[in-house]
All heavy atoms as TSV, in Angstrom:
chain	resi	resn	atom	element	x	y	z
A	1	MET	N	N	-18.211	2.379	10.919
A	1	MET	CA	C	-18.223	1.679	9.659
A	1	MET	C	C	-16.855	1.043	9.449
A	1	MET	O	O	-15.833	1.663	9.679
A	1	MET	CB	C	-18.528	2.655	8.533
A	1	MET	CG	C	-18.364	2.042	7.152
A	1	MET	SD	S	-18.640	3.244	5.846
A	1	MET	CE	C	-20.132	2.619	5.185
A	2	GLU	N	N	-16.834	-0.209	9.012
A	2	GLU	CA	C	-15.589	-0.898	8.733
A	2	GLU	C	C	-15.580	-1.309	7.283
A	2	GLU	O	O	-16.572	-1.820	6.774
A	2	GLU	CB	C	-15.453	-2.122	9.629
A	2	GLU	CG	C	-14.186	-2.875	9.407
A	2	GLU	CD	C	-14.049	-4.067	10.354
A	2	GLU	OE1	O	-14.761	-4.127	11.365
A	2	GLU	OE2	O	-13.233	-4.935	10.040
A	3	VAL	N	N	-14.474	-1.055	6.602
A	3	VAL	CA	C	-14.328	-1.421	5.197
A	3	VAL	C	C	-13.079	-2.258	5.053
A	3	VAL	O	O	-12.023	-1.901	5.559
A	3	VAL	CB	C	-14.215	-0.174	4.296
A	3	VAL	CG1	C	-13.958	-0.575	2.863
A	3	VAL	CG2	C	-15.471	0.665	4.394
A	4	THR	N	N	-13.193	-3.384	4.399
A	4	THR	CA	C	-12.040	-4.229	4.133
A	4	THR	C	C	-11.680	-4.081	2.667
A	4	THR	O	O	-12.530	-4.258	1.802
A	4	THR	CB	C	-12.348	-5.701	4.452
A	4	THR	OG1	O	-12.735	-5.797	5.818
A	4	THR	CG2	C	-11.149	-6.582	4.163
A	5	ILE	N	N	-10.434	-3.745	2.410
A	5	ILE	CA	C	-9.946	-3.638	1.040
A	5	ILE	C	C	-9.342	-4.989	0.688
A	5	ILE	O	O	-8.498	-5.503	1.412
A	5	ILE	CB	C	-8.869	-2.525	0.914
A	5	ILE	CG1	C	-9.409	-1.195	1.417
A	5	ILE	CG2	C	-8.361	-2.417	-0.504
A	5	ILE	CD1	C	-10.591	-0.658	0.677
A	6	GLY	N	N	-9.774	-5.571	-0.434
A	6	GLY	CA	C	-9.288	-6.872	-0.845
A	6	GLY	C	C	-7.795	-6.855	-1.136
A	6	GLY	O	O	-7.195	-5.822	-1.349
A	7	GLU	N	N	-7.192	-8.026	-1.135
A	7	GLU	CA	C	-5.777	-8.138	-1.413
A	7	GLU	C	C	-5.527	-8.035	-2.908
A	7	GLU	O	O	-6.282	-8.535	-3.713
A	7	GLU	CB	C	-5.248	-9.479	-0.911
A	7	GLU	CG	C	-5.246	-9.580	0.590
A	7	GLU	CD	C	-4.587	-10.848	1.085
A	7	GLU	OE1	O	-4.004	-11.595	0.275
A	7	GLU	OE2	O	-4.661	-11.081	2.297
A	8	SER	N	N	-4.443	-7.370	-3.254
A	8	SER	CA	C	-4.019	-7.313	-4.639
A	8	SER	C	C	-2.506	-7.290	-4.669
A	8	SER	O	O	-1.860	-6.803	-3.746
A	8	SER	CB	C	-4.585	-6.074	-5.336
A	8	SER	OG	O	-4.115	-4.913	-4.703
A	9	THR	N	N	-1.919	-7.859	-5.712
A	9	THR	CA	C	-0.477	-7.888	-5.837
A	9	THR	C	C	-0.025	-6.650	-6.572
A	9	THR	O	O	-0.593	-6.292	-7.604
A	9	THR	CB	C	-0.020	-9.143	-6.598
A	9	THR	OG1	O	-0.464	-10.283	-5.870
A	9	THR	CG2	C	1.484	-9.197	-6.729
A	10	VAL	N	N	0.976	-5.977	-6.037
A	10	VAL	CA	C	1.496	-4.778	-6.665
A	10	VAL	C	C	2.997	-4.892	-6.832
A	10	VAL	O	O	3.672	-5.527	-6.041
A	10	VAL	CB	C	1.192	-3.499	-5.841
A	10	VAL	CG1	C	-0.295	-3.250	-5.762
A	10	VAL	CG2	C	1.770	-3.588	-4.456
A	11	THR	N	N	3.493	-4.321	-7.899
A	11	THR	CA	C	4.917	-4.200	-8.116
A	11	THR	C	C	5.259	-2.740	-7.936
A	11	THR	O	O	4.616	-1.879	-8.537
A	11	THR	CB	C	5.312	-4.682	-9.528
A	11	THR	OG1	O	4.923	-6.052	-9.646
A	11	THR	CG2	C	6.811	-4.571	-9.739
A	12	PRO	N	N	6.222	-2.420	-7.099
A	12	PRO	CA	C	6.534	-1.022	-6.814
A	12	PRO	C	C	6.834	-0.219	-8.069
A	12	PRO	O	O	7.610	-0.642	-8.911
A	12	PRO	CB	C	7.775	-1.104	-5.932
A	12	PRO	CG	C	7.739	-2.470	-5.355
A	12	PRO	CD	C	7.080	-3.331	-6.388
A	13	THR	N	N	6.185	0.914	-8.196
A	13	THR	CA	C	6.441	1.834	-9.295
A	13	THR	C	C	6.368	3.248	-8.751
A	13	THR	O	O	5.727	3.505	-7.748
A	13	THR	CB	C	5.399	1.690	-10.421
A	13	THR	OG1	O	4.102	1.921	-9.881
A	13	THR	CG2	C	5.441	0.314	-11.068
A	14	SER	N	N	7.034	4.139	-9.414
A	14	SER	CA	C	6.989	5.550	-9.054
A	14	SER	C	C	6.910	6.347	-10.337
A	14	SER	O	O	7.490	5.956	-11.343
A	14	SER	CB	C	8.241	5.970	-8.295
A	14	SER	OG	O	8.319	5.324	-7.065
A	15	PRO	N	N	6.195	7.458	-10.335
A	15	PRO	CA	C	6.174	8.294	-11.529
A	15	PRO	C	C	7.602	8.749	-11.860
A	15	PRO	O	O	8.383	9.015	-10.948
A	15	PRO	CB	C	5.311	9.489	-11.127
A	15	PRO	CG	C	4.560	9.039	-9.924
A	15	PRO	CD	C	5.387	7.985	-9.259
A	16	PRO	N	N	7.960	8.821	-13.149
A	16	PRO	CA	C	9.323	9.186	-13.528
A	16	PRO	C	C	9.799	10.503	-12.927
A	16	PRO	O	O	10.966	10.642	-12.612
A	16	PRO	CB	C	9.262	9.292	-15.053
A	16	PRO	CG	C	8.050	8.550	-15.458
A	16	PRO	CD	C	7.115	8.570	-14.282
A	17	SER	N	N	8.913	11.456	-12.738
A	17	SER	CA	C	9.325	12.753	-12.223
A	17	SER	C	C	9.607	12.745	-10.727
A	17	SER	O	O	10.188	13.683	-10.204
A	17	SER	CB	C	8.265	13.807	-12.545
A	17	SER	OG	O	7.064	13.459	-11.891
A	18	SER	N	N	9.189	11.700	-10.020
A	18	SER	CA	C	9.403	11.666	-8.581
A	18	SER	C	C	9.893	10.312	-8.099
A	18	SER	O	O	9.472	9.821	-7.069
A	18	SER	CB	C	8.112	12.050	-7.855
A	18	SER	OG	O	7.126	11.072	-8.108
A	19	CYS	N	N	10.786	9.702	-8.850
A	19	CYS	CA	C	11.309	8.384	-8.498
A	19	CYS	C	C	12.116	8.471	-7.202
A	19	CYS	O	O	13.035	9.275	-7.069
A	19	CYS	CB	C	12.184	7.858	-9.627
A	19	CYS	SG	S	12.733	6.177	-9.347
A	20	VAL	N	N	11.722	7.649	-6.242
A	20	VAL	CA	C	12.415	7.598	-4.960
A	20	VAL	C	C	12.938	6.171	-4.799
A	20	VAL	O	O	12.148	5.232	-4.758
A	20	VAL	CB	C	11.456	7.952	-3.794
A	20	VAL	CG1	C	12.171	7.828	-2.465
A	20	VAL	CG2	C	10.875	9.333	-3.994
A	21	PRO	N	N	14.267	6.012	-4.720
A	21	PRO	CA	C	14.817	4.656	-4.573
A	21	PRO	C	C	14.298	3.970	-3.317
A	21	PRO	O	O	14.128	4.598	-2.271
A	21	PRO	CB	C	16.327	4.897	-4.451
A	21	PRO	CG	C	16.563	6.267	-4.982
A	21	PRO	CD	C	15.292	7.039	-4.746
A	22	ASP	N	N	14.050	2.673	-3.443
A	22	ASP	CA	C	13.652	1.835	-2.309
A	22	ASP	C	C	12.340	2.268	-1.647
A	22	ASP	O	O	12.147	2.092	-0.454
A	22	ASP	CB	C	14.765	1.788	-1.256
A	22	ASP	CG	C	16.076	1.293	-1.844
A	22	ASP	OD1	O	16.038	0.380	-2.688
A	22	ASP	OD2	O	17.130	1.829	-1.463
A	23	GLN	N	N	11.425	2.853	-2.427
A	23	GLN	CA	C	10.124	3.257	-1.898
A	23	GLN	C	C	9.053	2.975	-2.948
A	23	GLN	O	O	9.254	3.225	-4.126
A	23	GLN	CB	C	10.125	4.734	-1.542
A	23	GLN	CG	C	8.876	5.170	-0.810
A	23	GLN	CD	C	8.958	6.629	-0.397
A	23	GLN	OE1	O	9.064	7.501	-1.240
A	23	GLN	NE2	N	8.906	6.871	0.890
A	24	ALA	N	N	7.928	2.438	-2.520
A	24	ALA	CA	C	6.806	2.143	-3.420
A	24	ALA	C	C	5.528	2.705	-2.815
A	24	ALA	O	O	5.500	3.113	-1.658
A	24	ALA	CB	C	6.683	0.639	-3.626
A	25	THR	N	N	4.465	2.691	-3.610
A	25	THR	CA	C	3.175	3.227	-3.171
A	25	THR	C	C	2.087	2.172	-3.342
A	25	THR	O	O	2.036	1.486	-4.348
A	25	THR	CB	C	2.807	4.473	-4.012
A	25	THR	OG1	O	3.836	5.445	-3.872
A	25	THR	CG2	C	1.485	5.060	-3.575
A	26	CYS	N	N	1.233	2.070	-2.350
A	26	CYS	CA	C	0.031	1.251	-2.431
A	26	CYS	C	C	-1.138	2.232	-2.405
A	26	CYS	O	O	-1.199	3.101	-1.539
A	26	CYS	CB	C	-0.037	0.306	-1.239
A	26	CYS	SG	S	-1.494	-0.759	-1.258
A	27	GLN	N	N	-2.042	2.117	-3.373
A	27	GLN	CA	C	-3.177	3.045	-3.386
A	27	GLN	C	C	-4.473	2.297	-3.644
A	27	GLN	O	O	-4.474	1.175	-4.128
A	27	GLN	CB	C	-2.964	4.143	-4.418
A	27	GLN	CG	C	-2.873	3.667	-5.854
A	27	GLN	CD	C	-2.534	4.803	-6.784
A	27	GLN	OE1	O	-1.729	5.671	-6.467
A	27	GLN	NE2	N	-3.139	4.807	-7.948
A	28	TRP	N	N	-5.572	2.949	-3.283
A	28	TRP	CA	C	-6.893	2.342	-3.406
A	28	TRP	C	C	-7.912	3.431	-3.699
A	28	TRP	O	O	-7.648	4.612	-3.524
A	28	TRP	CB	C	-7.256	1.595	-2.122
A	28	TRP	CG	C	-7.151	2.445	-0.890
A	28	TRP	CD1	C	-8.129	3.232	-0.352
A	28	TRP	CD2	C	-6.000	2.642	-0.062
A	28	TRP	NE1	N	-7.673	3.893	0.764
A	28	TRP	CE2	C	-6.355	3.551	0.962
A	28	TRP	CE3	C	-4.696	2.143	-0.092
A	28	TRP	CZ2	C	-5.464	3.955	1.944
A	28	TRP	CZ3	C	-3.820	2.547	0.892
A	28	TRP	CH2	C	-4.202	3.442	1.895
A	29	ASP	N	N	-9.090	3.002	-4.153
A	29	ASP	CA	C	-10.193	3.931	-4.408
A	29	ASP	C	C	-10.850	4.308	-3.083
A	29	ASP	O	O	-10.958	3.476	-2.184
A	29	ASP	CB	C	-11.235	3.299	-5.329
A	29	ASP	CG	C	-10.708	3.036	-6.724
A	29	ASP	OD1	O	-9.876	3.823	-7.211
A	29	ASP	OD2	O	-11.133	2.043	-7.325
A	30	SER	N	N	-11.286	5.532	-2.991
A	30	SER	CA	C	-11.967	5.966	-1.772
A	30	SER	C	C	-13.374	5.370	-1.713
A	30	SER	O	O	-13.974	5.053	-2.727
A	30	SER	CB	C	-12.048	7.492	-1.714
A	30	SER	OG	O	-12.832	7.974	-2.773
A	31	VAL	N	N	-13.868	5.219	-0.497
A	31	VAL	CA	C	-15.219	4.722	-0.255
A	31	VAL	C	C	-15.940	5.796	0.545
A	31	VAL	O	O	-15.466	6.211	1.617
A	31	VAL	CB	C	-15.199	3.384	0.516
A	31	VAL	CG1	C	-16.612	2.928	0.836
A	31	VAL	CG2	C	-14.448	2.321	-0.271
A	32	HIS	N	N	-17.065	6.266	0.038
A	32	HIS	CA	C	-17.815	7.348	0.687
A	32	HIS	C	C	-18.177	6.987	2.123
A	32	HIS	O	O	-18.663	5.899	2.406
A	32	HIS	CB	C	-19.081	7.660	-0.125
A	32	HIS	CG	C	-19.908	8.747	0.477
A	32	HIS	ND1	N	-19.530	10.064	0.441
A	32	HIS	CD2	C	-21.072	8.710	1.166
A	32	HIS	CE1	C	-20.435	10.794	1.065
A	32	HIS	NE2	N	-21.390	9.987	1.517
A	33	GLY	N	N	-17.924	7.912	3.036
A	33	GLY	CA	C	-18.318	7.737	4.424
A	33	GLY	C	C	-17.316	7.020	5.311
A	33	GLY	O	O	-17.549	6.871	6.510
A	34	VAL	N	N	-16.193	6.583	4.751
A	34	VAL	CA	C	-15.198	5.864	5.551
A	34	VAL	C	C	-14.402	6.847	6.403
A	34	VAL	O	O	-13.950	7.880	5.917
A	34	VAL	CB	C	-14.240	5.062	4.633
A	34	VAL	CG1	C	-13.065	4.514	5.406
A	34	VAL	CG2	C	-14.992	3.941	3.958
A	35	ALA	N	N	-14.225	6.540	7.692
A	35	ALA	CA	C	-13.466	7.407	8.595
A	35	ALA	C	C	-11.982	7.052	8.591
A	35	ALA	O	O	-11.127	7.921	8.653
A	35	ALA	CB	C	-14.019	7.310	10.003
A	36	THR	N	N	-11.665	5.750	8.533
A	36	THR	CA	C	-10.272	5.296	8.486
A	36	THR	C	C	-10.156	4.040	7.633
A	36	THR	O	O	-11.131	3.311	7.450
A	36	THR	CB	C	-9.721	4.960	9.892
A	36	THR	OG1	O	-10.507	3.910	10.449
A	36	THR	CG2	C	-9.713	6.161	10.811
A	37	TYR	N	N	-8.949	3.816	7.143
A	37	TYR	CA	C	-8.611	2.580	6.429
A	37	TYR	C	C	-7.501	1.881	7.201
A	37	TYR	O	O	-6.597	2.529	7.716
A	37	TYR	CB	C	-8.087	2.868	5.018
A	37	TYR	CG	C	-9.090	3.441	4.064
A	37	TYR	CD1	C	-9.087	4.801	3.765
A	37	TYR	CD2	C	-10.023	2.625	3.435
A	37	TYR	CE1	C	-10.001	5.336	2.875
A	37	TYR	CE2	C	-10.941	3.153	2.542
A	37	TYR	CZ	C	-10.922	4.503	2.259
A	37	TYR	OH	O	-11.825	5.032	1.383
A	38	HIS	N	N	-7.574	0.570	7.253
A	38	HIS	CA	C	-6.485	-0.226	7.811
A	38	HIS	C	C	-5.781	-0.876	6.628
A	38	HIS	O	O	-6.427	-1.420	5.746
A	38	HIS	CB	C	-7.013	-1.304	8.765
A	38	HIS	CG	C	-5.923	-2.120	9.364
A	38	HIS	ND1	N	-5.211	-1.704	10.465
A	38	HIS	CD2	C	-5.379	-3.304	8.994
A	38	HIS	CE1	C	-4.293	-2.601	10.761
A	38	HIS	NE2	N	-4.375	-3.584	9.877
A	39	TYR	N	N	-4.454	-0.817	6.604
A	39	TYR	CA	C	-3.712	-1.418	5.500
A	39	TYR	C	C	-2.616	-2.335	6.045
A	39	TYR	O	O	-2.163	-2.201	7.184
A	39	TYR	CB	C	-3.089	-0.343	4.605
A	39	TYR	CG	C	-1.979	0.432	5.278
A	39	TYR	CD1	C	-0.667	-0.022	5.208
A	39	TYR	CD2	C	-2.241	1.580	6.002
A	39	TYR	CE1	C	0.349	0.659	5.851
A	39	TYR	CE2	C	-1.230	2.265	6.643
A	39	TYR	CZ	C	0.068	1.801	6.558
A	39	TYR	OH	O	1.071	2.473	7.208
A	40	LYS	N	N	-2.205	-3.295	5.209
A	40	LYS	CA	C	-1.083	-4.170	5.535
A	40	LYS	C	C	-0.367	-4.486	4.227
A	40	LYS	O	O	-0.990	-4.926	3.263
A	40	LYS	CB	C	-1.567	-5.449	6.206
A	40	LYS	CG	C	-0.446	-6.416	6.530
A	40	LYS	CD	C	-0.845	-7.538	7.486
A	40	LYS	CE	C	-1.989	-8.372	7.038
A	40	LYS	NZ	N	-2.244	-9.531	7.892
A	41	VAL	N	N	0.932	-4.247	4.193
A	41	VAL	CA	C	1.761	-4.543	3.032
A	41	VAL	C	C	2.644	-5.727	3.399
A	41	VAL	O	O	3.329	-5.704	4.425
A	41	VAL	CB	C	2.650	-3.338	2.647
A	41	VAL	CG1	C	3.514	-3.684	1.438
A	41	VAL	CG2	C	1.795	-2.106	2.358
A	42	THR	N	N	2.599	-6.778	2.565
A	42	THR	CA	C	3.423	-7.961	2.824
A	42	THR	C	C	4.299	-8.268	1.630
A	42	THR	O	O	3.978	-7.928	0.483
A	42	THR	CB	C	2.553	-9.200	3.135
A	42	THR	OG1	O	1.681	-9.447	2.024
A	42	THR	CG2	C	1.732	-9.016	4.383
A	43	ASP	N	N	5.410	-8.927	1.892
A	43	ASP	CA	C	6.303	-9.430	0.851
A	43	ASP	C	C	5.620	-10.668	0.280
A	43	ASP	O	O	5.377	-11.635	1.008
A	43	ASP	CB	C	7.655	-9.775	1.471
A	43	ASP	CG	C	8.663	-10.304	0.471
A	43	ASP	OD1	O	8.295	-11.166	-0.361
A	43	ASP	OD2	O	9.829	-9.868	0.537
A	44	ALA	N	N	5.286	-10.654	-1.014
A	44	ALA	CA	C	4.543	-11.765	-1.617
A	44	ALA	C	C	5.342	-13.066	-1.615
A	44	ALA	O	O	4.762	-14.145	-1.604
A	44	ALA	CB	C	4.122	-11.409	-3.041
A	45	GLY	N	N	6.662	-12.974	-1.605
A	45	GLY	CA	C	7.499	-14.173	-1.623
A	45	GLY	C	C	7.641	-14.838	-0.269
A	45	GLY	O	O	7.662	-16.068	-0.174
A	46	THR	N	N	7.707	-14.046	0.790
A	46	THR	CA	C	7.959	-14.600	2.121
A	46	THR	C	C	6.764	-14.506	3.059
A	46	THR	O	O	6.720	-15.187	4.079
A	46	THR	CB	C	9.133	-13.869	2.801
A	46	THR	OG1	O	8.748	-12.512	3.046
A	46	THR	CG2	C	10.386	-13.916	1.945
A	47	GLY	N	N	5.826	-13.609	2.740
A	47	GLY	CA	C	4.684	-13.390	3.625
A	47	GLY	C	C	4.991	-12.442	4.775
A	47	GLY	O	O	4.128	-12.173	5.609
A	48	ALA	N	N	6.223	-11.937	4.836
A	48	ALA	CA	C	6.616	-11.024	5.914
A	48	ALA	C	C	5.851	-9.709	5.805
A	48	ALA	O	O	5.659	-9.186	4.709
A	48	ALA	CB	C	8.116	-10.752	5.851
A	49	ILE	N	N	5.398	-9.186	6.939
A	49	ILE	CA	C	4.720	-7.894	6.963
A	49	ILE	C	C	5.776	-6.794	6.837
A	49	ILE	O	O	6.697	-6.721	7.649
A	49	ILE	CB	C	3.892	-7.708	8.245
A	49	ILE	CG1	C	2.785	-8.764	8.305
A	49	ILE	CG2	C	3.304	-6.297	8.316
A	49	ILE	CD1	C	2.029	-8.804	9.618
A	50	ILE	N	N	5.629	-5.959	5.820
A	50	ILE	CA	C	6.552	-4.862	5.569
A	50	ILE	C	C	6.112	-3.623	6.334
A	50	ILE	O	O	6.923	-2.918	6.908
A	50	ILE	CB	C	6.635	-4.547	4.054
A	50	ILE	CG1	C	7.024	-5.798	3.255
A	50	ILE	CG2	C	7.569	-3.387	3.780
A	50	ILE	CD1	C	8.338	-6.421	3.629
A	51	GLN	N	N	4.810	-3.372	6.308
A	51	GLN	CA	C	4.261	-2.188	6.989
A	51	GLN	C	C	2.773	-2.418	7.213
A	51	GLN	O	O	2.095	-2.989	6.363
A	51	GLN	CB	C	4.496	-0.962	6.117
A	51	GLN	CG	C	4.104	0.353	6.740
A	51	GLN	CD	C	4.606	1.523	5.893
A	51	GLN	OE1	O	5.780	1.609	5.586
A	51	GLN	NE2	N	3.703	2.400	5.518
A	52	GLU	N	N	2.265	-1.948	8.350
A	52	GLU	CA	C	0.844	-2.087	8.673
A	52	GLU	C	C	0.420	-0.884	9.494
A	52	GLU	O	O	1.197	-0.360	10.287
A	52	GLU	CB	C	0.608	-3.375	9.462
A	52	GLU	CG	C	-0.838	-3.652	9.761
A	52	GLU	CD	C	-1.060	-5.033	10.390
A	52	GLU	OE1	O	-0.077	-5.684	10.808
A	52	GLU	OE2	O	-2.218	-5.437	10.463
A	53	GLY	N	N	-0.805	-0.423	9.287
A	53	GLY	CA	C	-1.276	0.704	10.063
A	53	GLY	C	C	-2.654	1.169	9.652
A	53	GLY	O	O	-3.346	0.522	8.875
A	54	ASP	N	N	-3.048	2.333	10.175
A	54	ASP	CA	C	-4.326	2.955	9.888
A	54	ASP	C	C	-4.075	4.361	9.361
A	54	ASP	O	O	-3.132	5.029	9.802
A	54	ASP	CB	C	-5.184	3.043	11.154
A	54	ASP	CG	C	-5.527	1.669	11.698
A	54	ASP	OD1	O	-6.122	0.871	10.957
A	54	ASP	OD2	O	-5.184	1.390	12.857
A	55	VAL	N	N	-4.918	4.789	8.411
A	55	VAL	CA	C	-4.826	6.147	7.879
A	55	VAL	C	C	-6.213	6.773	7.852
A	55	VAL	O	O	-7.226	6.083	7.825
A	55	VAL	CB	C	-4.199	6.189	6.456
A	55	VAL	CG1	C	-2.750	5.735	6.487
A	55	VAL	CG2	C	-4.999	5.358	5.473
A	56	ASP	N	N	-6.235	8.075	7.855
A	56	ASP	CA	C	-7.467	8.851	7.783
A	56	ASP	C	C	-8.242	8.489	6.518
A	56	ASP	O	O	-7.649	8.191	5.479
A	56	ASP	CB	C	-7.102	10.341	7.779
A	56	ASP	CG	C	-8.323	11.211	7.779
A	56	ASP	OD1	O	-8.904	11.425	8.847
A	56	ASP	OD2	O	-8.698	11.669	6.675
A	57	GLY	N	N	-9.562	8.553	6.569
A	57	GLY	CA	C	-10.414	8.203	5.436
A	57	GLY	C	C	-10.203	9.042	4.193
A	57	GLY	O	O	-10.560	8.629	3.098
A	58	ALA	N	N	-9.613	10.216	4.329
A	58	ALA	CA	C	-9.342	11.064	3.166
A	58	ALA	C	C	-8.095	10.612	2.412
A	58	ALA	O	O	-7.876	10.988	1.265
A	58	ALA	CB	C	-9.173	12.518	3.603
A	59	GLN	N	N	-7.279	9.778	3.042
A	59	GLN	CA	C	-6.031	9.317	2.427
A	59	GLN	C	C	-6.294	8.049	1.646
A	59	GLN	O	O	-6.940	7.126	2.144
A	59	GLN	CB	C	-4.990	9.062	3.520
A	59	GLN	CG	C	-3.622	8.739	2.990
A	59	GLN	CD	C	-2.591	8.669	4.103
A	59	GLN	OE1	O	-2.770	9.238	5.165
A	59	GLN	NE2	N	-1.512	7.967	3.850
A	60	THR	N	N	-5.801	7.972	0.412
A	60	THR	CA	C	-6.035	6.797	-0.426
A	60	THR	C	C	-4.738	6.168	-0.928
A	60	THR	O	O	-4.739	5.448	-1.928
A	60	THR	CB	C	-6.938	7.152	-1.617
A	60	THR	OG1	O	-6.324	8.194	-2.371
A	60	THR	CG2	C	-8.329	7.547	-1.166
A	61	SER	N	N	-3.647	6.422	-0.235
A	61	SER	CA	C	-2.384	5.770	-0.589
A	61	SER	C	C	-1.418	5.862	0.583
A	61	SER	O	O	-1.555	6.711	1.453
A	61	SER	CB	C	-1.756	6.405	-1.829
A	61	SER	OG	O	-1.322	7.717	-1.557
A	62	ILE	N	N	-0.457	4.932	0.570
A	62	ILE	CA	C	0.630	4.965	1.554
A	62	ILE	C	C	1.919	4.635	0.809
A	62	ILE	O	O	1.904	3.995	-0.241
A	62	ILE	CB	C	0.410	3.970	2.719
A	62	ILE	CG1	C	0.170	2.526	2.244
A	62	ILE	CG2	C	-0.740	4.412	3.593
A	62	ILE	CD1	C	1.407	1.671	2.298
A	63	LYS	N	N	3.021	5.078	1.347
A	63	LYS	CA	C	4.339	4.739	0.816
A	63	LYS	C	C	4.972	3.729	1.763
A	63	LYS	O	O	4.742	3.766	2.974
A	63	LYS	CB	C	5.198	5.985	0.691
A	63	LYS	CG	C	4.623	6.981	-0.298
A	63	LYS	CD	C	5.648	8.007	-0.723
A	63	LYS	CE	C	5.060	9.007	-1.688
A	63	LYS	NZ	N	4.546	8.475	-2.911
A	64	PHE	N	N	5.741	2.799	1.188
A	64	PHE	CA	C	6.401	1.796	2.014
A	64	PHE	C	C	7.775	1.462	1.443
A	64	PHE	O	O	8.018	1.664	0.254
A	64	PHE	CB	C	5.521	0.535	2.135
A	64	PHE	CG	C	5.272	-0.176	0.831
A	64	PHE	CD1	C	6.075	-1.230	0.412
A	64	PHE	CD2	C	4.211	0.191	0.012
A	64	PHE	CE1	C	5.849	-1.889	-0.783
A	64	PHE	CE2	C	3.962	-0.468	-1.185
A	64	PHE	CZ	C	4.783	-1.515	-1.584
A	65	PRO	N	N	8.679	0.951	2.289
A	65	PRO	CA	C	10.010	0.591	1.812
A	65	PRO	C	C	9.937	-0.632	0.906
A	65	PRO	O	O	9.183	-1.573	1.183
A	65	PRO	CB	C	10.778	0.292	3.096
A	65	PRO	CG	C	9.734	-0.050	4.105
A	65	PRO	CD	C	8.506	0.731	3.714
A	66	SER	N	N	10.692	-0.621	-0.181
A	66	SER	CA	C	10.643	-1.726	-1.135
A	66	SER	C	C	12.042	-2.062	-1.640
A	66	SER	O	O	12.973	-1.282	-1.490
A	66	SER	CB	C	9.737	-1.360	-2.312
A	66	SER	OG	O	10.296	-0.280	-3.029
A	67	THR	N	N	12.134	-3.231	-2.248
A	67	THR	CA	C	13.371	-3.693	-2.864
A	67	THR	C	C	13.074	-3.971	-4.329
A	67	THR	O	O	12.106	-4.671	-4.646
A	67	THR	CB	C	13.881	-4.973	-2.178
A	67	THR	OG1	O	14.095	-4.688	-0.790
A	67	THR	CG2	C	15.158	-5.469	-2.803
A	68	SER	N	N	13.896	-3.450	-5.212
A	68	SER	CA	C	13.714	-3.635	-6.644
A	68	SER	C	C	13.636	-5.123	-6.983
A	68	SER	O	O	14.413	-5.935	-6.464
A	68	SER	CB	C	14.885	-2.994	-7.385
A	68	SER	OG	O	14.740	-3.171	-8.769
A	69	GLY	N	N	12.658	-5.494	-7.823
A	69	GLY	CA	C	12.499	-6.867	-8.252
A	69	GLY	C	C	11.594	-7.713	-7.377
A	69	GLY	O	O	11.208	-8.812	-7.762
A	70	LYS	N	N	11.231	-7.235	-6.198
A	70	LYS	CA	C	10.328	-7.975	-5.314
A	70	LYS	C	C	8.882	-7.587	-5.607
A	70	LYS	O	O	8.617	-6.528	-6.123
A	70	LYS	CB	C	10.643	-7.703	-3.848
A	70	LYS	CG	C	11.912	-8.354	-3.376
A	70	LYS	CD	C	11.923	-8.411	-1.870
A	70	LYS	CE	C	12.990	-9.372	-1.429
A	70	LYS	NZ	N	12.710	-9.892	-0.107
A	71	THR	N	N	7.964	-8.477	-5.236
A	71	THR	CA	C	6.538	-8.234	-5.411
A	71	THR	C	C	5.900	-8.148	-4.025
A	71	THR	O	O	6.252	-8.913	-3.130
A	71	THR	CB	C	5.888	-9.381	-6.221
A	71	THR	OG1	O	6.528	-9.441	-7.499
A	71	THR	CG2	C	4.398	-9.116	-6.439
A	72	TYR	N	N	4.962	-7.216	-3.896
A	72	TYR	CA	C	4.301	-6.965	-2.615
A	72	TYR	C	C	2.800	-7.094	-2.751
A	72	TYR	O	O	2.246	-6.860	-3.822
A	72	TYR	CB	C	4.667	-5.564	-2.102
A	72	TYR	CG	C	6.149	-5.405	-1.905
A	72	TYR	CD1	C	6.952	-4.937	-2.938
A	72	TYR	CD2	C	6.746	-5.761	-0.716
A	72	TYR	CE1	C	8.328	-4.822	-2.775
A	72	TYR	CE2	C	8.110	-5.640	-0.537
A	72	TYR	CZ	C	8.891	-5.178	-1.575
A	72	TYR	OH	O	10.249	-5.071	-1.404
A	73	THR	N	N	2.133	-7.432	-1.661
A	73	THR	CA	C	0.679	-7.505	-1.599
A	73	THR	C	C	0.209	-6.462	-0.598
A	73	THR	O	O	0.791	-6.322	0.475
A	73	THR	CB	C	0.225	-8.904	-1.136
A	73	THR	OG1	O	0.751	-9.880	-2.024
A	73	THR	CG2	C	-1.294	-9.007	-1.122
A	74	CYS	N	N	-0.822	-5.705	-0.996
A	74	CYS	CA	C	-1.353	-4.718	-0.064
A	74	CYS	C	C	-2.855	-4.691	-0.127
A	74	CYS	O	O	-3.439	-5.288	-0.983
A	74	CYS	CB	C	-0.791	-3.335	-0.327
A	74	CYS	SG	S	-1.170	-2.620	-1.919
């Protein structure tokens, strides 16, 4: 089974209790029966790929390096 997650623009945020400098999270809703997800995080301003990979179907978020004030698409 292959599932494509649509593109959405995200601004890096972290919960106040666990703020990690220069790190953001991309998350998505789980889809029943999915074995793996493929993700790609890009810099919305330049189109540069920041991080790309595959994760287990039970995982619904990834962390990636970020710069304050920039916008990312995942």
